[in-house]
C-alpha positions as CSV (number, residue, x, y, z in Angstrom):
1,M,-31.8,-41.6,-128.0
2,G,-32.4,-44.0,-125.0
3,R,-34.0,-43.4,-121.7
4,K,-32.0,-42.0,-118.8
5,K,-30.7,-44.6,-116.4
6,I,-32.3,-44.5,-113.0
7,Q,-30.7,-45.5,-109.8
8,I,-32.5,-48.4,-108.1
9,S,-33.0,-47.4,-104.5
10,R,-36.0,-46.9,-102.2
11,I,-38.0,-43.8,-103.1
12,L,-38.2,-41.6,-100.0
13,D,-41.2,-39.5,-100.9
14,Q,-44.4,-41.5,-100.0
15,R,-46.5,-40.0,-102.8
16,N,-43.8,-40.6,-105.5
17,R,-43.3,-44.2,-104.2
18,Q,-47.0,-44.9,-104.4
19,V,-47.3,-43.4,-108.0
20,T,-44.2,-45.5,-109.0
21,F,-45.6,-48.6,-107.4
22,T,-48.9,-48.2,-109.3
23,K,-47.3,-47.6,-112.7
24,R,-44.8,-50.4,-112.3
25,K,-47.4,-52.9,-111.0
26,F,-49.5,-52.2,-114.1
27,G,-46.5,-52.7,-116.3
28,L,-45.5,-55.9,-114.6
29,M,-49.0,-57.3,-114.9
30,K,-49.1,-56.3,-118.6
31,K,-45.7,-58.1,-119.2
32,A,-47.0,-61.2,-117.4
33,Y,-50.1,-61.2,-119.6
34,E,-48.1,-60.8,-122.8
35,L,-45.7,-63.6,-121.8
36,S,-48.6,-65.9,-121.1
37,V,-50.2,-65.2,-124.5
38,L,-47.0,-65.2,-126.6
39,C,-45.5,-68.2,-125.1
40,D,-48.6,-70.2,-124.1
41,C,-47.5,-70.5,-120.4
42,E,-49.2,-70.3,-117.1
43,I,-48.3,-67.4,-114.9
44,A,-49.2,-66.4,-111.3
45,L,-48.0,-63.1,-110.0
46,I,-48.5,-62.1,-106.4
47,I,-47.7,-58.6,-105.0
48,F,-48.0,-57.3,-101.5
49,N,-47.5,-53.5,-101.2
50,S,-46.0,-51.8,-98.2
51,T,-49.4,-51.8,-96.4
52,N,-49.9,-55.5,-97.0
53,R,-52.6,-55.0,-99.7
54,L,-52.7,-58.0,-102.1
55,F,-52.6,-57.6,-105.9
56,Q,-52.5,-60.7,-108.1
57,Y,-52.6,-61.7,-111.7
58,A,-53.0,-65.3,-113.0
59,S,-53.2,-66.3,-116.7
60,T,-55.4,-69.2,-115.6
61,D,-57.0,-70.1,-112.2
62,M,-54.7,-68.8,-109.5
63,D,-55.5,-71.7,-107.1
64,K,-54.6,-74.3,-109.8
65,V,-51.3,-72.6,-110.6
66,L,-50.3,-72.4,-107.0
67,L,-51.3,-76.0,-106.4
68,K,-49.2,-77.0,-109.3
69,Y,-46.3,-75.0,-107.9
70,T,-46.5,-76.5,-104.4
71,E,-46.7,-80.0,-105.8
72,Y,-43.7,-79.5,-108.2
73,S,-40.7,-81.5,-107.0
74,E,-38.3,-81.2,-110.0
75,P,-35.3,-78.9,-109.8
76,H,-36.3,-75.5,-111.0
77,E,-35.0,-72.0,-111.8
78,S,-35.6,-69.4,-109.1
79,Q,-34.3,-65.9,-108.5
80,Y,-34.3,-64.1,-105.2
81,V,-32.7,-60.7,-104.6
82,N,-32.5,-59.6,-101.0
83,S,-32.7,-55.8,-101.2
84,R,-33.6,-54.9,-97.6
């Protein structure tokens, strides 16, 4: 039996929102780590929470990955979802 489908919308309760953020942040960073190990790729993950606190993960040196990104001029795949 699969998991129950959840509706993706802003969590109104501040405490529940913070707990969900913490759990999902950990899960996202774990997935980023796994992808970098399994596929031998460089990953930089930057997260700002609602109070502008910074969280980051990088499979190698963050500055080197960001420099590589800013200097990259080839067409690339990107995804942006405006949810606000």
